[in-house]
N, C-alpha and C positions, 0 to 999 in steps of 0.2 A: 807165199806160204802162209797158211792159216794156223792160228793157235788151236790146239786140240781142245783146250778147256773152254775158250770163249768164242771160237769160230770167227774172231776178227783177224784181219791180216796182221801178222806178227809185228810189223813196224808201226801199227796203229795203237798197240797196247802201250801202257806206261806203268811204272811202278807206283803202288799206292804209298809206299814209304818215302820214296824219292821221286816226286812228280816230274822232275826235269829229266828223268832217265827214260830212254826209249828202249824197248826190247827188240833187237833186230832178228833174233832167231828163237825158236823154242829153247827153253833153258836146258834141255837134255842134250843139246848140240853145242860143243864149244867152238868158238871162233878163235883161231890161233892169233896171238898178238904179233902181227907183222905190220910194217908200214903200208904194205900193199893192201892188206885187208882193211886197215883204218881208212886209207884214202878212198877206197871203193865204197865206203859206207857213210861218208860225211858229205854234207852239203857245204859248198864253198861259202855260201852267204849266211849260214846259220850254224854256229857251233852246237854240238850235241854230245850227249853222254849215252853210250850204248852198253848194256849188260852183255858181256860176251861169254860168261860162264858163271855158274853158281846162282845163289839166291838173288832175287831182285831187290832185296832189302832185308834188314833184320826182322825176323818174325819169331813167334813163339815166346816162351818164358825167358826173359833176359837172365834169370838166375841159373838156367840150365845150359844155355849156349852162348858163345861169344862168336862174333863175326869178324873176319879179317878180310881186307881188300887190297888188291893191287890195281894200279891205274896205269894204263898204257896210252901214251900220247906220242906225237911226233917229236917231243923232247926226250923220250925214253932212250937211254943209251943201249939197251938190250932189246932183243925181240925174240920171238919163238920160244923154244924150250928154255933158253938161257934166261929170258925175262921171267917165265913162270917159276924157275928154280931160285933165282937170285934177286929179283926186284923186291924192294921193301914191302912188307905187309903192314897195312895201316888199320887202325881202329876206326870206328864209325865217325868220330869227331875229326880225325885226320883226313878221312875220305871226303867229308863235307868241305873242309878247308881246301883240299887239293882241287876238287871239282869247281869250287867257287873261283879259285885262282886261275885255272885253265879257261873256264868260260869267260872270266873277266879279260883274259888276253885274246879272246876270240878263237880258242883252240878246242877241238873235239877230242874225245878220249873213249877208250873201251875199259870197262871195269870187270875185274875177275874176283869172285867172292868165294869164301871158304868158311864153313861153319865148324866150330870145334866144341865138343862137349866140355863143360866146366868140371874141374877136379874139385868136387865138393861132396862130402859124405851125405849131405842133406838131399842130394838129387835122387830121383826115383830109380836109378839103375845101380846094379851091383858092380862097383868099380873093379873088383877082383875077378870078375868072370872072364872066361876065355874070349868073349865078344870084344872086350876092351883091351886085350893084349896088343901092344904095339901102337895103340892110338895115342896121338899127341894131344894132350888135354890143354885147355886154356885154364888160367888161374880161376879160383873160385870168385864169386861175385865180390865177397868181402875183401879179398886180396888184390883184386883188379884195381889198378890206379888210374885207368883211363876215365875221362869225364863221361857223365851220363848225357845221352842225346835224346831226341824225340823218340817216343815209344819205350823209353826206359832202358835202352840198351847202352852198354859201355863200349 
């Protein structure tokens, strides 16, 4: 399968923000977090990190958006929809630490990303408009207690 943007085979692309991450599918297709899917996409001799859904790394203005991540590995107690609904969501610093831990143990994983707009009146959108009704906002940059990582994101 080829990437529509760069015409390279999807598995040959990598994330600019997280160079150790390989993109196994176009990002518009979500790979369900199952042990079967993980085993089918990992090399026994080389642990890897695969983006299975969502952004390939934090992008854009860090004051406008916050990125949350879920990491699925063979250690995960949940899979499928239960994983997506109940697995802990990590900030960027927690993601980096978890990936480092798993790779250090020789384990592969799949990463699921989610971008949330920040609840900050200084942002360029009208928070009271109908577009934002029902949207779960991340804390404003100033209220966010997570550490800053590469690229200026928390």
